[in-house]
N, C-alpha and C positions, 0 to 999 in steps of 0.2 A: 433467821431461821437456818440458812445454810450453814453457819459456823456452828450453831447448835448440834445439827445433824451430823457434821464432821466429827465433832467432840463425842457425840453419842457412839457413832459408828468406831472410833477408835478405842473408847472403853470398853466396848462389846468384843472388838478384837484381841484387846490385852487380855479381858478375861477368858476368851476361847483359848489363847496359846497357853495361860495358865493352867487351864483344866487338861488341856492335851498333855504338856510337856511338863508339868511340875504341879501334879495333883496332891503331893505331900505339902504343898504349902496350904491348902484348904482342909486339911483332915479335922481342923477345929470345929468345922460347921457342924452343928448338930450335936456336940459333946460338951458343950459348955453348961456350967450349972444354971438352971431355969430352964433347959430345952426339955419339953415332955416327949418321951419316947415310951409308949404303951405297946408291947406286945402281947398278942392273946393267941389262942389256938387256930382261929380262923381269920384274924384280922391284925393291923397293925395301924397305930395311929402315931403321927409324927408331928410336932408343934414345935418349930425351933423359934420360942420366943425371944431369948436372948441373944441368938445369933442374928435373927432380924433387926433387933433394935441396935447392934454393933454396925451391922451394915447400913442402916438408915442413917446413923450418925455419921460414919464415913461418907457416903454419898452426899449428905446435908453439908458437908465440911468442904468436900470437892466442888460442889455445885457453888458454892458461896465463895470460894476463892477465885473462880474462873468468871463469875458473872456479877461481882461485886462492882458498883458503881460508885 
């Protein structure tokens, strides 16, 4: 349990540093084909389907690499 929390904390730290100091690395988020972005006069709907699939695949790969027995 402790090792998992340390790894999750390190991942969150890296993501935070990237968001703060290198935002140009994640400009692709929400701009991929398949991401839904509907702007109306009074509302906005944003559903990043493709971006979430890619993030899910990357996280699954990272978890399987670290916790593979």
